[in-house]
VOBA-1610 file (N, C-alpha, C; in pm, whole numbers, padded with zeros to 5 digits, always signed):
BEGIN
Unk-02216+10246+13488Unk-02136+10338+13395Unk-02116+10246+13297Unk-02085+10340+13186Unk-02001+10257+13069Unk-01862+10305+13068Unk-01758+10200+13054Unk-01628+10251+13014Unk-01593+10192+12904Unk-01474+10254+12845Unk-01423+10145+12722Unk-01291+10083+12778Unk-01251+09992+12754Unk-01146+09919+12790Unk-01046+09880+12646Unk-00923+09890+12700Unk-00817+09838+12564Unk-00776+09710+12619Unk-00808+09633+12477Unk-00784+09506+12462Unk-00729+09452+12333Unk-00587+09465+12368Unk-00489+09448+12241Unk-00487+09583+12184Unk-00538+09587+12035Unk-00586+09706+11937Unk-00714+09742+11938Unk-00795+09680+12027Unk-00924+09698+12044Unk-00984+09773+12108Unk-01080+09885+12135Unk-01141+09917+12268Unk-01280+09852+12273Unk-01309+09807+12387Unk-01430+09767+12391Unk-01494+09812+12517Unk-01633+09881+12469Unk-01718+09923+12547Unk-01776+09811+12643Unk-01801+09865+12784Unk-01853+09746+12895Unk-01917+09843+12972Unk-02032+09787+13044Unk-02104+09829+13165Unk-02035+09770+13297Unk-02012+09882+13383Unk-01926+09881+13494Unk-02032+09876+13603Unk-01996+09811+13692Unk-02100+09845+13805Unk-02050+09928+13899Unk-02147+10062+13920Unk-02139+10184+13973Unk-02098+10145+14117Unk-02123+10022+14175Unk-02098+10025+14349Unk-01985+09949+14374Unk-01944+09839+14302Unk-01785+09788+14321Unk-01706+09834+14189Unk-01714+09887+14090Unk-01640+09902+13995Unk-01576+09819+13925Unk-01647+09698+13942Unk-01591+09581+13844Unk-01700+09564+13704Unk-01613+09519+13588Unk-01700+09507+13500Unk-01872+09410+13518Unk-01955+09424+13428Unk-02079+09344+13434Unk-02046+09235+13309Unk-02039+09125+13350Unk-01998+09067+13211Unk-02120+08955+13190Unk-02246+08943+13276Unk-02357+08906+13254Unk-02475+08974+13281Unk-02542+09036+13150Unk-02645+09092+13173Unk-02753+09055+13243Unk-02781+08924+13254Unk-02902+08869+13341Unk-02895+08892+13491Unk-02720+08923+13514Unk-02719+08940+13641Unk-02670+09087+13688Unk-02774+09144+13641Unk-02712+09322+13682Unk-02862+09388+13628Unk-02848+09474+13715Unk-02956+09594+13724Unk-02935+09717+13654Unk-03039+09812+13605Unk-03014+09980+13601Unk-03112+10007+13728Unk-03067+10074+13808Unk-03130+10124+13933Unk-03132+10295+13918Unk-03268+10322+13938Unk-03280+10484+13911Unk-03380+10569+14013Unk-03382+10678+14053Unk-03493+10728+14135Unk-03630+10714+14071Unk-03718+10661+14138Unk-03856+10718+14054Unk-03907+10832+14037Unk-03956+10886+13933Unk-03984+11016+13909Unk-04125+11021+13907Unk-04195+11154+13988Unk-04341+11179+13978Unk-04356+11226+13846Unk-04468+11182+13803Unk-04544+11216+13694Unk-04612+11342+13692Unk-04512+11467+13656Unk-04546+11595+13641Unk-04518+11622+13482Unk-04550+11734+13461Unk-04552+11825+13332Unk-04413+11868+13313Unk-04336+11869+13200Unk-04210+11905+13186Unk-04123+11784+13183Unk-03992+11797+13191Unk-03897+11679+13152Unk-03822+11674+13299Unk-03810+11599+13354Unk-03731+11536+13459Unk-03645+11432+13436Unk-03521+11422+13490Unk-03423+11315+13474Unk-03366+11276+13629Unk-03321+11129+13580Unk-03258+11092+13703Unk-03127+10999+13675Unk-03038+11026+13747Unk-02897+10929+13725Unk-02949+10769+13722Unk-02898+10705+13633Unk-02920+10534+13645Unk-02767+10487+13684Unk-02778+10387+13798Unk-02673+10343+13828Unk-02681+10175+13787Unk-02589+10132+13717Unk-02572+09998+13690Unk-02510+09925+13802Unk-02553+09796+13844Unk-02496+09743+13925Unk-02533+09599+13925Unk-02443+09493+13961Unk-02454+09356+13976Unk-02604+09343+14065Unk-02685+09213+14040Unk-02785+09154+14148Unk-02707+09141+14282Unk-02802+09147+14376Unk-02724+09095+14520Unk-02680+09217+14587Unk-02584+09194+14650Unk-02539+09329+14755Unk-02524+09464+14677Unk-02474+09464+14547Unk-02450+09567+14483Unk-02581+09663+14474Unk-02665+09566+14389Unk-02829+09615+14368Unk-02885+09668+14486Unk-02846+09607+14612Unk-02907+09665+14732Unk-02848+09812+14786Unk-02700+09810+14770Unk-02628+09935+14804Unk-02694+10047+14708Unk-02694+10005+14565Unk-02757+10109+14521Unk-02890+10178+14539Unk-03000+10063+14580Unk-03118+10110+14610Unk-03118+10231+14723Unk-03027+10165+14833Unk-02982+10255+14953Unk-02960+10398+14891Unk-02854+10399+14809Unk-02785+10510+14775Unk-02920+10632+14745Unk-02986+10572+14627Unk-03096+10643+14604Unk-03200+10664+14669Unk-03239+10593+14773Unk-03361+10633+14870Unk-03442+10572+14841Unk-03589+10590+14939Unk-03678+10499+14930Unk-03769+10474+14809Unk-03746+10577+14717Unk-03841+10570+14578Unk-03733+10529+14485Unk-03622+10451+14509Unk-03573+10396+14417Unk-03631+10269+14309Unk-03625+10270+14207Unk-03693+10169+14141Unk-03582+10100+14021Unk-03583+10008+13954Unk-03490+09950+13884Unk-03582+09831+13782Unk-03498+09849+13679Unk-03486+09751+13552Unk-03388+09669+13532Unk-03425+09526+13491Unk-03312+09423+13467Unk-03253+09472+13336Unk-03106+09479+13342Unk-03032+09550+13255Unk-03080+09531+13145Unk-03077+09369+13088Unk-03084+09336+12957Unk-03259+09419+12918Unk-03368+09451+12968Unk-03468+09541+12952Unk-03422+09668+12945Unk-03347+09736+13047Unk-03292+09867+13021Unk-03214+09872+12861Unk-03120+09773+12852Unk-03070+09796+12709Unk-03143+09798+12616Unk-03288+09711+12592Unk-03374+09728+12505Unk-03448+09864+12480Unk-03471+09925+12587Unk-03554+10047+12604Unk-03439+10174+12541Unk-03338+10165+12578Unk-03250+10253+12537Unk-03264+10207+12371Unk-03210+10110+12304Unk-03182+10094+12174Unk-03327+10144+12106Unk-03450+10130+12178Unk-03564+10163+12149Unk-03611+10295+12103Unk-03560+10355+12208Unk-03559+10508+12225Unk-03484+10594+12133Unk-03350+10522+12082Unk-03254+10565+12019Unk-03285+10533+11846Unk-03405+10459+11836Unk-03452+10404+11680Unk-03352+10339+11652Unk-03270+10238+11710Unk-03181+10157+11657Unk-03219+09976+11673Unk-03219+09935+11563Unk-03289+09794+11516Unk-03180+09697+11512Unk-03183+09595+11591Unk-03097+09467+11592Unk-03124+09397+11483
//
């Protein structure tokens, strides 16, 4: 999930692990886990869990079941930016 933290007078958005509820401070050590969707007509959506690699990732996949898939968090962020037409 994404949460906003207060640091002094500034609000800081951060990814937070949906499994252990701790901030994700290294994007290279995190994943976005989701339910793989069948290719069907129409729009289907799935919840995305953000998780630390390792135990949290394993728990997230178990929570979503056999057809869970994942993207590296860094790639997930690139896809989000691209899909929102945001250029860095």
